[in-house]
DRENPA-239595 format. One record per residue (C-alpha): residue in three letters; x, y, z. Coordinates in steps of 0.25 Angstrom, whole numbers, plus 5000, padded with zeros to 4 digits. Layout:
BEGIN
ALAXYZ
...
***
This chain:
BEGIN
UNK509750614941
UNK510250664927
UNK509950534921
UNK508450544925
UNK508250674920
UNK507350704907
UNK506750824901
UNK507550954898
UNK507751024912
UNK507950994927
UNK507951094938
UNK509051094948
UNK509051184960
UNK508151284953
UNK508951284940
UNK508451224927
UNK509451134920
UNK509451064907
UNK509450914909
UNK510450894898
UNK511450984906
UNK511150934920
UNK512350864927
UNK511950764937
UNK512150794951
UNK512450714964
UNK511250734972
UNK512050684984
UNK511650574995
UNK510450645000
UNK509450674989
UNK507950654988
UNK506950664976
UNK505550664971
UNK504950624958
UNK503750704954
UNK502850684942
UNK502450794932
UNK501050794926
UNK500550904917
UNK501650994922
UNK501350974937
UNK502350904947
UNK501350804953
UNK501150814968
UNK502450904970
UNK502050944984
UNK502050804989
UNK503350774982
UNK504050894989
UNK503450855002
UNK504050715000
UNK505450774996
UNK505450855009
UNK505050725017
UNK506250655010
UNK507150765014
UNK506750775028
UNK506950625030
UNK508350645026
UNK508550765035
UNK508350875025
UNK507350965019
UNK506951025005
UNK505951125010
UNK506751235005
UNK506751184991
UNK505251164989
UNK504851294982
UNK506051274973
UNK505651134970
UNK504251174966
UNK504651284957
UNK505751194950
UNK504751084948
UNK503851184940
UNK505051234932
UNK505551094929
UNK504151054923
UNK504051184915
UNK505451184909
UNK505351034905
UNK503951054898
UNK503150984909
UNK503450834906
UNK502550734913
UNK503650664919
UNK504350654933
UNK505250754940
UNK506350704949
UNK506650804960
UNK507950784968
UNK508350854981
UNK509850844984
UNK510950894993
UNK509950885004
UNK511050865014
UNK511651005010
UNK510551085017
UNK510251145003
UNK509551044995
UNK509551044980
UNK508650994969
UNK508550934955
UNK507350904947
UNK507050854933
UNK506150764925
UNK506550614925
UNK506150494916
UNK504750464920
UNK503950334918
UNK502450314922
UNK501650194922
UNK500850164909
UNK499350144909
UNK499449994907
UNK500349994920
UNK499250064928
UNK498149974922
UNK498949844925
UNK499949874936
UNK501449864935
UNK502449754939
UNK503249774951
UNK504249694959
UNK504649684974
UNK506049734978
UNK506749714991
UNK507249854995
UNK507149955006
UNK507250105005
UNK508150155016
UNK507350285017
UNK506050255011
UNK505350395015
UNK506450485008
UNK506550484993
UNK508050484991
UNK508850444979
UNK509350304979
UNK509850264965
UNK510350124969
UNK508950084974
UNK508350144961
UNK509250064952
UNK509049934959
UNK507549944958
UNK507649984943
UNK508449864940
UNK507549774947
UNK506349834940
UNK506949824926
UNK507349674928
UNK505949644933
UNK505149734923
UNK504449794935
UNK503849934937
UNK504249944952
UNK504849874964
UNK504149854977
UNK505149874988
UNK505149764999
UNK505849795012
UNK506649705021
UNK505449665028
UNK504749615015
UNK503849725015
UNK503349805002
UNK503649955004
UNK503550034991
UNK504050034976
UNK505450074973
UNK504850204967
UNK503450204971
UNK502450174983
UNK501750044984
UNK500250014988
UNK499549874990
UNK498049854988
UNK497349744996
UNK495749734997
UNK495649884993
UNK496649925004
UNK497949995001
UNK499249955008
UNK500650025007
UNK501950025015
UNK502050135027
UNK502650265023
UNK503850245032
UNK504250135023
UNK504150205009
UNK504450325001
UNK503050395002
UNK502750434987
UNK501750544984
UNK500850454976
UNK500750364989
UNK500350484997
UNK499250514987
UNK498750364988
UNK498550375003
UNK497750505001
UNK496950434990
UNK496650314998
UNK496050395009
UNK495250474999
UNK494750344992
UNK494450265004
UNK495550165001
UNK496150105014
UNK497750115014
UNK498650055024
UNK500150085026
UNK500749955031
UNK501949865029
UNK501749785016
UNK502349645017
UNK502849585004
UNK501749475006
UNK500649575004
UNK500849564989
UNK500049434991
UNK498849504997
UNK498849634989
UNK497749654978
UNK498649764971
UNK499749854973
UNK500149994967
UNK501350094966
UNK501250244968
UNK502250344964
UNK502450474956
UNK502650404942
UNK501650274944
UNK500650354952
UNK499750234957
UNK500250114949
UNK499649974951
UNK500549854952
UNK500249744943
UNK501249634948
UNK502249614959
UNK503449524956
UNK502549464945
UNK501249444954
UNK500049514948
UNK499149614955
UNK497849684949
UNK498249814956
UNK497849894943
UNK496449844945
UNK496349864960
UNK495249964964
UNK496050034974
UNK497250054965
UNK496350104954
UNK495650204963
UNK496950264968
UNK497550274954
UNK496350354949
UNK496350444962
UNK497850464961
UNK497750504946
UNK496650604950
UNK497550664961
UNK498650684951
UNK497650764941
UNK497150844953
UNK498550884957
UNK498950924943
UNK497651004941
UNK497851074954
UNK499351114951
UNK499151144936
***
């Protein structure tokens, strides 16, 4: 993690450590993580991130319930000692198999879509890959490196994963939704890592009266879709402008626009209620 860290301080097991003095550690073979966005000094949707961490731990046969209070306090301290930068925090839980899990958290290099990317959509590519445990957010450096190389070569923003049955499941670091005739489609939660933003999209669809279906998405569905979008901590709700060079007017789609604006309001409401 050392190469990812920015800002002045990190927190490791309750101790504040200068980043330039930190010696990287071996997080072992069983470690899980979350990336949490900070806006106006608030760790956005922290409760749900901690719930997902516990869910990931349980899928691996462990629990982090004993750490929850410490993690909340450490998150506040980390934001405070670094002057509340509006960037992402990476939280790693390691030594899960020891029965006494440990944690490490720090600010990391963060990149957010530009206004132009929200207005026009981003280019993506399809990539044949399967997560071995899609519901647990585990560290997989090899997978990340392979995807990053493919994206750099193609000049794409994200990779849409295609499984062995030629079905589109999710993005390499995001969830994926399709729009067809005003209705939304996304892969079943059993086949993806359920992101926090994805959960809010489900709730917002219900509130806005937008029909949403969870179902297997064949690769051929790209020929029928009116638009697509990604969801995630950094991109929020981000329209896709093209897939493998094929253009989509996702940014101008009414359902996508309604969801984007509603999610931005959700963020503002959360920050105001936790400020």
